[in-house]
FIPA-476663 format. One record per atom (N, C-alpha, C): x, y, z; chain; residue number from 0. Coordinates in Angstrom, 3 decimals. Layout:
N
X,Y,Z,A,NUM
...
***
This chain:
264
98.868,120.351,120.157,A,0
98.955,118.754,120.233,A,0
98.686,118.519,121.966,A,0
98.091,117.124,121.877,A,1
97.721,116.695,123.179,A,1
98.777,115.578,123.071,A,1
99.582,115.475,123.984,A,2
100.508,114.461,123.871,A,2
99.759,113.122,124.856,A,2
99.150,113.360,125.721,A,3
98.514,112.257,126.277,A,3
97.684,111.616,125.762,A,3
96.490,112.182,124.711,A,4
95.802,111.663,124.006,A,4
96.566,111.224,122.646,A,4
97.475,111.728,122.335,A,5
98.199,110.915,120.939,A,5
98.963,109.623,121.536,A,5
99.248,109.322,122.851,A,6
99.961,108.573,123.202,A,6
98.732,107.427,123.429,A,6
97.605,107.675,123.925,A,7
96.378,106.755,124.009,A,7
95.780,106.209,122.785,A,7
96.310,107.002,121.415,A,8
95.568,106.507,120.333,A,8
96.923,105.559,120.084,A,8
97.974,105.697,120.306,A,9
99.161,104.787,119.935,A,9
99.006,103.475,120.819,A,9
98.533,103.582,121.728,A,10
98.445,102.357,122.837,A,10
97.236,101.481,122.204,A,10
96.196,102.475,121.826,A,11
95.000,101.938,121.220,A,11
94.906,100.752,119.895,A,11
96.238,101.475,119.044,A,12
96.482,100.932,117.818,A,12
97.202,99.570,118.243,A,12
98.380,99.971,119.182,A,13
99.194,98.864,119.358,A,13
98.495,97.434,119.887,A,13
97.482,97.731,120.738,A,14
96.501,96.708,121.233,A,14
95.398,95.985,120.503,A,14
95.425,96.846,118.920,A,15
94.679,96.100,118.040,A,15
93.488,96.803,117.541,A,15
93.322,97.889,118.280,A,16
92.041,98.876,117.904,A,16
90.729,98.038,118.246,A,16
90.836,97.306,119.233,A,17
89.522,96.070,119.524,A,17
88.276,96.754,119.624,A,17
88.266,98.014,120.166,A,18
86.963,98.732,120.222,A,18
86.196,98.799,118.792,A,18
86.967,98.687,117.879,A,19
86.320,98.819,116.557,A,19
85.790,97.449,115.978,A,19
84.505,97.440,115.490,A,20
83.852,96.358,115.147,A,20
84.435,95.970,113.652,A,20
84.843,96.649,112.758,A,21
85.173,96.470,111.655,A,21
86.229,97.411,110.883,A,21
86.765,97.201,109.579,A,22
87.666,98.428,109.106,A,22
87.164,99.423,108.960,A,22
86.163,99.732,108.669,A,23
85.516,101.280,108.456,A,23
85.256,101.850,110.222,A,23
84.838,101.020,110.591,A,24
84.699,101.567,112.254,A,24
86.110,101.964,112.620,A,24
86.843,101.132,112.352,A,25
88.558,101.589,112.901,A,25
88.871,102.616,112.561,A,25
88.538,102.892,111.194,A,26
89.272,104.047,110.388,A,26
88.525,105.395,111.085,A,26
87.356,105.161,111.223,A,27
86.294,106.472,111.643,A,27
86.968,106.519,113.196,A,27
86.814,105.762,113.955,A,28
87.382,106.123,115.426,A,28
88.846,106.401,115.650,A,28
89.625,105.865,114.864,A,29
91.097,106.525,114.716,A,29
90.935,107.771,114.396,A,29
90.375,108.071,113.342,A,30
90.619,109.557,112.868,A,30
89.679,110.919,114.191,A,30
88.845,110.143,114.506,A,31
87.928,110.978,115.628,A,31
88.926,110.968,116.865,A,31
90.079,110.052,117.218,A,32
90.936,110.317,118.111,A,32
92.092,110.980,117.870,A,32
92.293,111.158,116.623,A,33
93.289,111.965,116.008,A,33
92.919,113.586,116.100,A,33
91.850,113.761,115.887,A,34
91.374,115.096,116.355,A,34
91.330,115.472,117.653,A,34
90.897,114.574,118.580,A,35
90.891,114.764,119.975,A,35
92.440,114.863,120.342,A,35
93.503,114.207,119.832,A,36
94.786,114.424,120.106,A,36
95.314,115.973,119.499,A,36
94.458,116.730,118.714,A,37
95.200,118.051,118.236,A,37
95.266,118.016,116.720,A,37
95.080,116.983,116.113,A,38
95.651,116.833,114.513,A,38
94.648,117.665,113.854,A,38
94.746,118.667,113.037,A,39
93.529,119.588,112.404,A,39
93.309,118.810,111.246,A,39
92.535,117.510,110.834,A,40
92.168,116.851,109.788,A,40
91.144,117.110,109.187,A,40
91.135,116.950,107.911,A,41
89.830,117.256,106.874,A,41
89.484,115.913,105.987,A,41
90.402,115.490,105.359,A,42
90.030,114.474,104.605,A,42
91.334,113.321,105.063,A,42
91.030,112.035,105.408,A,43
91.969,111.283,105.731,A,43
91.455,110.015,104.355,A,43
92.461,109.231,103.636,A,44
92.401,108.367,102.929,A,44
93.119,107.448,103.110,A,44
92.732,105.938,102.748,A,45
93.527,104.810,103.154,A,45
93.290,103.772,102.203,A,45
94.214,103.267,101.235,A,46
94.240,102.146,100.183,A,46
94.687,101.189,100.452,A,46
94.207,100.096,100.254,A,47
94.507,98.726,100.647,A,47
94.280,97.729,99.624,A,47
95.522,97.138,99.157,A,48
95.104,96.177,98.064,A,48
94.655,94.623,98.602,A,48
93.984,94.078,97.767,A,49
93.250,92.681,98.156,A,49
93.843,91.874,97.326,A,49
93.270,90.403,97.482,A,50
93.565,89.133,96.706,A,50
92.164,89.065,95.960,A,50
91.293,89.718,95.602,A,51
90.258,89.434,94.974,A,51
90.703,89.466,93.341,A,51
89.985,88.618,92.658,A,52
90.416,88.409,91.513,A,52
89.790,89.448,90.527,A,52
88.864,90.512,90.824,A,53
88.384,91.743,90.228,A,53
88.724,92.803,90.858,A,53
88.993,92.616,92.116,A,54
89.429,93.844,92.899,A,54
90.887,94.234,93.226,A,54
91.430,95.347,92.690,A,55
92.876,95.674,93.004,A,55
92.852,96.044,94.335,A,55
92.004,96.806,94.771,A,56
92.059,97.461,95.907,A,56
90.993,97.903,96.769,A,56
90.904,98.608,98.043,A,57
89.628,99.346,98.455,A,57
90.204,100.500,99.059,A,57
89.579,101.319,98.708,A,58
89.700,102.753,99.543,A,58
88.701,103.160,100.473,A,58
89.506,103.932,101.628,A,59
88.727,104.089,102.636,A,59
88.663,105.816,102.699,A,59
87.741,106.563,102.907,A,60
87.832,107.925,102.791,A,60
87.093,108.347,104.199,A,60
87.505,109.123,104.881,A,61
86.941,109.861,105.805,A,61
86.999,111.273,106.210,A,61
85.940,111.963,106.454,A,62
85.960,113.648,106.671,A,62
85.144,113.650,108.097,A,62
85.397,114.752,108.616,A,63
85.145,114.899,109.814,A,63
83.059,115.155,109.973,A,63
82.491,114.424,110.821,A,64
81.137,114.273,110.784,A,64
80.157,113.357,109.985,A,64
81.445,112.655,109.255,A,65
80.636,111.752,108.041,A,65
81.359,110.253,108.392,A,65
80.402,109.180,107.808,A,66
80.634,108.110,107.946,A,66
81.933,107.944,106.688,A,66
82.693,106.688,106.948,A,67
83.449,106.332,106.077,A,67
83.212,105.697,104.778,A,67
83.498,106.226,103.929,A,68
83.088,105.895,102.594,A,68
84.011,104.841,101.972,A,68
83.337,103.773,101.836,A,69
84.579,102.716,100.980,A,69
83.928,102.233,99.645,A,69
85.079,102.433,98.742,A,70
85.092,102.174,97.257,A,70
86.040,101.010,96.859,A,70
85.656,100.204,95.865,A,71
86.928,99.414,95.425,A,71
87.101,99.943,93.903,A,71
88.398,99.602,93.420,A,72
89.085,99.859,92.099,A,72
89.328,98.570,91.833,A,72
89.432,98.346,90.476,A,73
89.731,97.213,89.614,A,73
91.189,97.410,89.174,A,73
91.730,96.395,88.421,A,74
93.063,96.356,88.213,A,74
93.386,97.345,87.176,A,74
92.613,97.833,86.561,A,75
92.932,99.046,85.543,A,75
93.296,100.202,86.121,A,75
92.826,100.427,87.413,A,76
93.388,101.742,87.928,A,76
95.242,101.906,87.951,A,76
95.906,100.837,87.984,A,77
97.143,100.862,87.763,A,77
97.721,101.621,86.611,A,77
97.001,101.444,85.547,A,78
97.165,102.250,84.126,A,78
96.456,103.467,84.097,A,78
95.562,103.855,84.753,A,79
94.659,105.171,84.539,A,79
95.471,106.225,84.857,A,79
95.080,107.254,83.903,A,80
95.741,108.415,83.909,A,80
95.324,109.237,85.343,A,80
94.366,108.990,86.021,A,81
93.931,109.848,87.299,A,81
94.755,109.008,88.317,A,81
95.443,107.768,88.361,A,82
96.089,107.464,89.089,A,82
97.818,107.855,89.364,A,82
97.971,107.434,87.869,A,83
99.628,107.945,87.366,A,83
99.717,109.230,87.889,A,83
98.806,110.280,88.011,A,84
98.884,111.436,87.919,A,84
98.734,111.926,89.256,A,84
98.565,111.250,90.102,A,85
98.317,111.359,91.578,A,85
99.608,111.149,92.508,A,85
99.190,112.157,93.687,A,86
100.871,111.812,94.717,A,86
100.674,110.586,95.153,A,86
99.433,109.576,95.157,A,87
99.651,108.461,96.184,A,87
100.478,107.415,94.860,A,87
100.507,107.818,93.709,A,88
101.155,106.876,92.549,A,88
102.554,107.018,93.272,A,88
103.235,107.913,93.594,A,89
104.618,107.946,94.078,A,89
104.945,107.229,95.339,A,89
103.888,107.308,95.948,A,90
103.826,106.728,97.567,A,90
104.357,105.018,96.763,A,90
103.285,104.502,95.939,A,91
103.581,103.285,95.795,A,91
104.665,102.630,95.128,A,91
105.010,103.441,94.171,A,92
106.098,103.450,92.846,A,92
107.433,103.470,94.070,A,92
107.863,104.843,94.454,A,93
109.084,104.944,95.132,A,93
108.975,104.645,96.663,A,93
107.996,104.061,97.307,A,94
107.691,103.823,98.725,A,94
108.265,104.919,99.535,A,94
107.889,106.245,98.998,A,95
108.367,107.573,100.052,A,95
107.325,108.232,100.320,A,95
107.370,108.876,101.344,A,96
106.541,109.840,101.777,A,96
106.353,111.297,100.740,A,96
105.386,111.768,100.454,A,97
104.872,112.916,99.532,A,97
104.106,113.859,100.425,A,97
105.086,115.280,100.485,A,98
104.105,116.118,101.071,A,98
104.088,117.311,100.286,A,98
102.869,117.972,99.855,A,99
102.937,119.366,99.494,A,99
101.604,120.335,100.192,A,99
102.496,121.440,100.338,A,100
101.468,122.526,100.475,A,100
100.873,122.982,99.136,A,100
99.493,123.418,99.170,A,101
98.639,123.699,98.021,A,101
98.996,124.756,97.624,A,101
99.369,125.487,98.099,A,102
99.953,126.852,97.661,A,102
101.194,127.010,96.982,A,102
101.877,125.737,96.681,A,103
103.145,125.788,96.284,A,103
103.001,125.689,94.839,A,103
103.445,126.287,94.077,A,104
103.367,125.939,92.377,A,104
103.573,124.799,91.809,A,104
104.513,124.012,92.685,A,105
104.725,122.698,92.218,A,105
103.650,121.517,92.307,A,105
102.555,122.188,93.499,A,106
101.312,120.972,93.573,A,106
100.308,121.251,92.389,A,106
100.492,121.917,91.504,A,107
99.671,122.225,90.232,A,107
100.115,121.152,89.192,A,107
100.914,120.057,89.276,A,108
101.095,119.156,88.521,A,108
100.257,117.772,88.792,A,108
99.460,117.984,89.785,A,109
98.774,117.066,90.510,A,109
97.267,117.486,90.309,A,109
96.278,116.908,89.390,A,110
95.372,117.577,89.060,A,110
94.180,117.064,90.345,A,110
94.600,116.124,91.239,A,111
93.973,115.809,92.439,A,111
93.689,117.024,93.293,A,111
94.474,117.646,93.378,A,112
94.921,118.779,94.342,A,112
93.958,119.830,93.876,A,112
93.553,120.065,92.910,A,113
92.499,121.021,92.255,A,113
91.317,120.829,93.147,A,113
90.769,119.548,93.134,A,114
89.576,119.015,93.771,A,114
89.731,119.659,95.335,A,114
91.045,119.058,96.104,A,115
91.208,119.489,97.436,A,115
91.124,121.071,97.491,A,115
92.033,122.006,96.683,A,116
91.849,123.474,96.769,A,116
90.583,123.710,97.149,A,116
89.573,123.314,96.011,A,117
88.078,123.290,96.123,A,117
87.654,123.403,97.430,A,117
87.948,122.394,98.345,A,118
87.183,122.269,99.507,A,118
88.106,122.905,100.573,A,118
88.967,123.930,100.180,A,119
89.496,124.628,101.195,A,119
91.015,124.031,101.964,A,119
91.588,122.716,101.156,A,120
92.448,121.936,101.785,A,120
93.807,123.005,101.384,A,120
94.454,123.191,102.600,A,121
95.945,124.061,102.690,A,121
97.243,122.936,102.573,A,121
96.991,121.731,102.994,A,122
98.430,121.062,103.058,A,122
98.071,119.519,103.038,A,122
98.528,118.336,102.234,A,123
98.539,117.001,101.946,A,123
99.951,116.726,102.422,A,123
99.762,115.359,103.018,A,124
100.842,114.508,103.297,A,124
100.430,113.240,102.980,A,124
101.154,112.079,102.381,A,125
100.737,110.785,102.126,A,125
102.262,110.396,102.524,A,125
101.792,108.970,103.001,A,126
102.684,107.757,103.791,A,126
102.823,106.619,103.096,A,126
103.673,105.702,102.791,A,127
103.581,104.307,102.706,A,127
103.013,103.541,103.686,A,127
102.173,102.706,103.954,A,128
101.983,101.723,104.769,A,128
102.834,100.445,104.498,A,128
103.978,100.104,105.444,A,129
104.561,98.884,104.957,A,129
104.129,97.585,105.677,A,129
103.692,96.733,105.164,A,130
103.413,95.378,105.932,A,130
104.558,94.626,105.817,A,130
104.479,93.540,106.915,A,131
105.625,92.856,107.419,A,131
106.100,91.844,106.098,A,131
105.122,91.399,105.210,A,132
105.484,90.715,104.168,A,132
106.176,91.788,102.894,A,132
106.383,93.126,103.254,A,133
106.934,93.698,102.041,A,133
105.763,94.516,101.167,A,133
104.629,94.102,101.302,A,134
103.285,94.573,100.652,A,134
103.411,96.121,100.899,A,134
103.304,97.092,99.913,A,135
103.036,98.461,100.214,A,135
101.753,99.229,100.063,A,135
101.084,99.630,101.026,A,136
99.812,100.427,100.897,A,136
100.266,101.674,101.361,A,136
98.703,102.700,101.042,A,137
99.310,103.998,101.518,A,137
98.127,104.620,101.951,A,137
98.258,105.736,102.749,A,138
97.296,106.472,103.690,A,138
97.756,108.106,103.357,A,138
96.849,108.898,103.383,A,139
97.274,110.296,103.175,A,139
96.030,111.103,104.067,A,139
96.884,112.285,104.385,A,140
95.947,113.099,105.465,A,140
95.699,114.901,104.942,A,140
94.955,115.514,105.033,A,141
94.810,116.781,104.391,A,141
94.541,117.583,105.751,A,141
94.542,119.153,105.429,A,142
94.097,119.987,106.492,A,142
93.756,121.092,106.084,A,142
92.474,122.140,106.495,A,143
92.226,123.074,106.023,A,143
92.847,124.128,106.958,A,143
93.568,123.947,107.776,A,144
94.166,124.763,108.664,A,144
95.066,125.718,107.841,A,144
94.700,126.975,108.242,A,145
95.859,128.162,107.587,A,145
97.009,127.827,107.880,A,145
98.020,127.729,106.661,A,146
99.317,127.572,106.710,A,146
99.971,125.749,107.046,A,146
98.912,125.470,106.939,A,147
99.023,123.705,106.713,A,147
99.397,123.095,108.172,A,147
100.105,121.680,107.791,A,148
100.393,121.057,108.891,A,148
101.642,121.763,109.647,A,148
101.753,121.701,111.105,A,149
102.973,122.265,111.776,A,149
103.696,120.888,111.929,A,149
104.924,121.155,112.010,A,150
106.060,120.236,112.065,A,150
105.684,119.206,113.259,A,150
105.237,119.952,114.413,A,151
104.467,118.837,115.495,A,151
103.279,117.904,114.701,A,151
102.779,118.619,113.900,A,152
101.851,117.601,113.423,A,152
102.199,116.624,112.746,A,152
102.961,117.011,111.755,A,153
103.770,115.947,111.016,A,153
104.301,114.953,111.854,A,153
105.153,115.329,112.846,A,154
105.901,114.231,113.606,A,154
104.785,113.263,114.355,A,154
103.475,113.883,114.756,A,155
102.767,112.795,115.256,A,155
101.986,111.928,114.056,A,155
101.842,112.284,112.992,A,156
101.232,111.585,111.876,A,156
102.422,110.291,111.692,A,156
103.535,110.905,111.879,A,157
104.459,109.873,111.389,A,157
104.756,109.002,112.444,A,157
104.543,109.246,113.864,A,158
104.772,108.208,114.873,A,158
103.312,107.409,114.704,A,158
102.216,107.583,113.962,A,159
101.169,106.710,114.355,A,159
101.083,105.601,113.005,A,159
102.038,106.338,112.196,A,160
101.849,105.310,110.708,A,160
102.491,103.624,111.158,A,160
103.464,103.427,111.957,A,161
103.700,101.957,112.069,A,161
102.588,101.418,113.015,A,161
102.080,101.637,114.005,A,162
100.994,100.684,114.771,A,162
99.787,100.716,113.623,A,162
99.501,102.054,113.093,A,163
98.120,102.042,111.897,A,163
98.609,100.907,110.877,A,163
99.684,100.857,110.369,A,164
100.031,99.890,109.387,A,164
99.882,98.242,109.788,A,164
100.240,98.087,111.047,A,165
100.087,96.772,111.960,A,165
98.538,96.407,111.740,A,165
97.693,97.498,112.386,A,166
96.336,97.115,112.514,A,166
95.847,96.822,111.213,A,166
96.068,97.678,110.173,A,167
95.472,97.391,108.850,A,167
95.726,95.987,108.295,A,167
97.260,95.740,108.458,A,168
97.806,94.365,107.811,A,168
96.927,93.347,108.709,A,168
96.731,93.441,109.934,A,169
95.838,92.192,110.788,A,169
94.454,92.000,110.130,A,169
93.619,93.522,109.847,A,170
92.384,93.347,109.295,A,170
92.321,92.850,108.043,A,170
93.423,93.072,107.081,A,171
93.448,92.669,106.100,A,171
93.787,91.205,105.706,A,171
94.657,90.626,106.586,A,172
95.186,89.494,106.592,A,172
93.622,88.474,106.997,A,172
92.969,88.738,108.036,A,173
91.921,88.336,108.213,A,173
90.733,88.257,107.079,A,173
90.511,89.278,106.320,A,174
89.856,89.427,105.084,A,174
90.314,88.310,104.154,A,174
91.247,88.281,103.973,A,175
92.254,87.462,102.972,A,175
91.671,85.969,103.204,A,175
92.022,85.352,104.801,A,176
92.042,84.388,105.414,A,176
90.516,83.541,105.142,A,176
89.786,84.959,105.196,A,177
88.213,84.455,104.795,A,177
87.864,83.893,103.475,A,177
88.674,84.323,102.605,A,178
88.592,84.087,101.390,A,178
89.212,82.779,100.342,A,178
89.866,82.458,101.524,A,179
90.816,80.976,100.857,A,179
90.058,79.736,101.510,A,179
90.203,79.020,100.848,A,180
89.964,77.344,100.847,A,180
91.131,76.857,101.748,A,180
91.081,76.235,102.933,A,181
92.333,75.803,103.509,A,181
91.859,74.571,104.208,A,181
92.080,73.358,102.841,A,182
91.552,71.825,103.520,A,182
92.730,71.306,102.901,A,182
92.510,69.766,103.124,A,183
93.792,69.025,102.732,A,183
93.467,68.643,101.228,A,183
92.397,69.107,100.455,A,184
92.339,68.902,99.361,A,184
92.856,70.138,98.475,A,184
92.810,70.093,97.006,A,185
93.100,71.564,96.456,A,185
92.174,71.809,95.631,A,185
91.999,73.005,95.159,A,186
90.911,73.508,94.577,A,186
91.594,74.058,93.039,A,186
90.908,73.451,92.118,A,187
91.853,73.648,90.542,A,187
90.759,74.206,89.831,A,187
91.342,74.540,88.496,A,188
90.292,75.071,87.564,A,188
90.501,76.407,87.318,A,188
89.366,77.118,86.682,A,189
89.324,78.457,86.299,A,189
89.164,79.247,87.774,A,189
89.815,79.698,88.227,A,190
89.478,80.324,89.620,A,190
89.522,81.780,89.483,A,190
88.493,82.383,90.046,A,191
88.562,83.835,89.918,A,191
87.333,84.459,90.114,A,191
86.759,85.461,89.251,A,192
85.526,86.250,89.100,A,192
85.055,86.236,87.487,A,192
83.937,86.918,87.509,A,193
83.334,86.696,86.250,A,193
84.577,87.418,85.192,A,193
84.865,88.270,85.522,A,194
85.809,89.170,84.681,A,194
87.092,88.857,84.586,A,194
87.832,87.804,85.469,A,195
89.082,87.597,85.574,A,195
89.242,86.102,85.824,A,195
89.635,85.449,85.124,A,196
89.789,83.717,85.359,A,196
91.396,83.339,84.978,A,196
91.760,82.571,86.122,A,197
93.252,81.968,85.715,A,197
93.154,80.647,86.032,A,197
93.496,79.788,85.216,A,198
93.585,78.407,85.354,A,198
94.704,77.967,86.442,A,198
94.484,77.534,87.591,A,199
95.438,77.374,88.730,A,199
94.873,76.513,89.713,A,199
95.576,76.095,90.703,A,200
95.318,75.338,91.910,A,200
95.921,76.042,93.392,A,200
94.913,75.820,94.120,A,201
95.366,76.114,95.362,A,201
95.055,75.224,96.435,A,201
95.941,75.309,97.769,A,202
95.845,74.589,98.967,A,202
97.002,74.107,99.306,A,202
96.831,73.507,101.006,A,203
98.042,73.340,101.364,A,203
99.003,72.051,100.648,A,203
98.332,71.311,99.723,A,204
99.159,70.435,99.015,A,204
99.890,71.002,97.987,A,204
99.281,71.867,97.059,A,205
100.308,72.644,96.388,A,205
101.324,73.289,96.988,A,205
101.018,74.276,98.209,A,206
101.917,74.930,98.916,A,206
102.884,74.002,99.296,A,206
102.827,72.538,99.727,A,207
104.018,71.438,99.979,A,207
104.717,71.032,99.016,A,207
104.205,71.139,97.766,A,208
104.660,70.797,96.258,A,208
105.627,71.898,96.125,A,208
105.360,73.018,96.016,A,209
106.213,74.233,95.813,A,209
107.293,74.129,96.663,A,209
107.083,73.964,97.947,A,210
108.171,73.809,98.874,A,210
109.109,72.636,98.645,A,210
108.632,71.548,98.070,A,211
109.660,70.381,98.152,A,211
110.647,70.467,96.738,A,211
109.977,71.203,95.849,A,212
110.545,71.697,94.506,A,212
111.617,72.412,94.980,A,212
111.874,73.422,95.864,A,213
112.626,73.976,96.230,A,213
113.870,73.252,97.164,A,213
113.366,72.491,97.831,A,214
114.428,71.308,98.316,A,214
115.063,70.456,97.457,A,214
114.446,70.142,96.415,A,215
114.864,69.495,95.379,A,215
116.130,69.996,94.799,A,215
116.010,71.349,94.660,A,216
116.917,72.129,93.695,A,216
118.320,72.144,94.935,A,216
117.955,72.220,96.152,A,217
118.932,72.200,97.287,A,217
119.675,71.361,97.017,A,217
118.852,70.128,97.149,A,218
119.679,68.574,97.065,A,218
120.232,68.057,95.856,A,218
119.950,68.854,94.705,A,219
120.504,68.411,93.358,A,219
119.930,67.345,93.112,A,219
118.435,67.213,92.948,A,220
117.878,65.916,92.699,A,220
116.516,66.598,91.861,A,220
116.417,65.626,90.872,A,221
114.964,65.985,90.024,A,221
113.745,65.555,90.954,A,221
113.951,64.566,91.415,A,222
112.365,64.359,91.969,A,222
112.817,63.893,93.612,A,222
111.744,64.482,94.286,A,223
111.791,64.260,95.943,A,223
110.349,64.114,95.866,A,223
110.088,63.793,97.303,A,224
108.445,63.064,97.761,A,224
108.280,63.668,99.495,A,224
106.882,63.991,99.609,A,225
106.610,63.966,101.099,A,225
106.767,62.332,101.505,A,225
106.361,62.307,102.776,A,226
106.038,61.410,103.520,A,226
104.905,60.625,103.180,A,226
103.782,61.416,102.735,A,227
102.707,60.843,102.440,A,227
102.572,60.289,101.252,A,227
103.272,61.201,100.192,A,228
103.113,60.571,98.703,A,228
103.846,59.193,98.854,A,228
105.145,59.250,99.279,A,229
105.783,58.002,99.377,A,229
105.296,57.052,99.780,A,229
104.527,56.983,100.752,A,230
103.722,55.933,101.553,A,230
103.065,55.497,100.916,A,230
102.279,56.068,99.584,A,231
101.214,55.785,98.802,A,231
101.630,55.315,97.389,A,231
102.927,55.601,97.472,A,232
103.638,55.005,96.082,A,232
104.291,53.872,95.969,A,232
104.054,52.951,95.072,A,233
104.813,51.568,95.276,A,233
106.154,51.867,94.598,A,233
106.933,52.628,95.002,A,234
108.496,52.591,94.911,A,234
109.270,52.589,95.771,A,234
110.591,52.466,95.460,A,235
111.563,52.292,96.625,A,235
111.988,53.399,96.855,A,235
112.090,54.155,98.045,A,236
112.292,55.334,98.368,A,236
113.318,55.352,99.160,A,236
114.227,56.449,99.136,A,237
115.339,56.635,100.090,A,237
115.296,57.858,101.116,A,237
115.342,57.677,102.506,A,238
114.812,58.618,103.447,A,238
116.315,59.639,103.249,A,238
115.738,61.050,102.975,A,239
116.943,62.253,102.666,A,239
116.616,62.930,104.068,A,239
115.880,62.830,104.840,A,240
116.216,63.421,106.210,A,240
114.883,64.414,106.138,A,240
114.563,65.067,107.435,A,241
113.622,65.913,107.699,A,241
114.144,67.227,107.317,A,241
113.095,68.447,106.745,A,242
113.261,69.434,106.595,A,242
112.276,70.806,106.980,A,242
112.787,71.664,107.446,A,243
111.421,72.774,107.680,A,243
110.826,73.147,106.612,A,243
109.566,73.380,106.476,A,244
108.777,73.835,105.604,A,244
108.296,75.059,105.707,A,244
108.566,75.949,105.026,A,245
107.837,77.426,105.321,A,245
106.348,77.459,105.220,A,245
105.759,77.803,106.232,A,246
104.086,77.782,106.066,A,246
103.751,76.727,106.881,A,246
104.281,75.864,107.108,A,247
103.803,74.465,107.952,A,247
104.365,74.449,109.285,A,247
103.463,73.898,110.413,A,248
104.088,73.822,111.531,A,248
105.067,72.753,111.901,A,248
105.159,71.907,111.184,A,249
106.268,70.912,111.858,A,249
106.972,70.629,110.529,A,249
108.221,69.884,110.795,A,250
109.142,69.709,109.588,A,250
108.474,68.666,108.587,A,250
109.018,68.493,107.607,A,251
108.531,67.249,106.718,A,251
109.443,66.628,106.414,A,251
109.382,65.039,106.715,A,252
110.467,64.052,105.929,A,252
110.302,63.862,104.634,A,252
111.746,64.034,104.038,A,253
111.540,63.864,102.467,A,253
112.231,62.686,101.902,A,253
111.803,62.221,100.887,A,254
112.282,61.026,100.383,A,254
112.522,61.071,98.786,A,254
113.774,60.319,98.591,A,255
114.197,60.728,97.028,A,255
114.127,58.983,96.488,A,255
114.536,58.953,95.137,A,256
114.590,57.664,94.046,A,256
116.252,57.279,94.821,A,256
116.278,55.982,95.172,A,257
117.531,55.499,95.294,A,257
118.730,55.532,94.424,A,257
118.049,55.189,93.218,A,258
118.955,55.014,92.017,A,258
119.349,56.774,91.245,A,258
118.870,57.462,92.274,A,259
118.940,58.983,91.450,A,259
120.464,59.742,92.413,A,259
121.546,59.662,91.675,A,260
122.625,60.275,92.411,A,260
122.297,61.837,92.161,A,260
122.608,62.627,93.469,A,261
122.637,63.986,93.494,A,261
123.720,64.292,92.010,A,261
123.200,65.521,91.854,A,262
123.946,66.211,90.639,A,262
125.035,66.872,91.134,A,262
126.134,66.914,90.491,A,263
127.343,67.567,91.084,A,263
127.075,69.047,91.155,A,263
***
């Protein structure tokens, strides 16, 4: 292992991998930097969930000398036999590292490894990519090196996971934000794609209403209102004070009906 190059790679990730123009370019450059740092990689995979109504997640696959292959999977993947019998399913379900040498008889339980053995793979490791909000995604690394990954290789990969997860999370948040309507109006109706529809509504006003519902519960009241709503409603209101609202930059003044006594 080249400790200097590994440190450069970690610093590059911490700095946001800014030299990469997009997700696929980031993964390609990251994997190429891993090779320079001394990691004997053959196939690297990253799986990331999305907010798309038809697409459960995106898969990014890299091999040396090739462009990153990006593919999507629909919501049926969760129950598909190919996924349920894969080592990555353990990463998602148990949120833990999975590592198998492919000459280990125990690895025969995963059909995916048959394909990897045909490519000359000797070792496999997958790890959860934990996002700040608790969402679990996954990444896997394989090698064709005789004897598999060394302890030094595994330690290096584990040291890369936290900064890699942060960069992928930032890219994922940017992708999600570009698909959301962020206005003062709400969007409602059958929202989704051609194959998956849900009657719902979204927007800041809906988010505020959901937060006010929780405040009502804390105050033991059945009705509370925001300042904008109370100012446009011809009712008598009682000022209940200001409350911080998750997801909003400033606190919101909340009002209630004067004849509603808080429940005990």
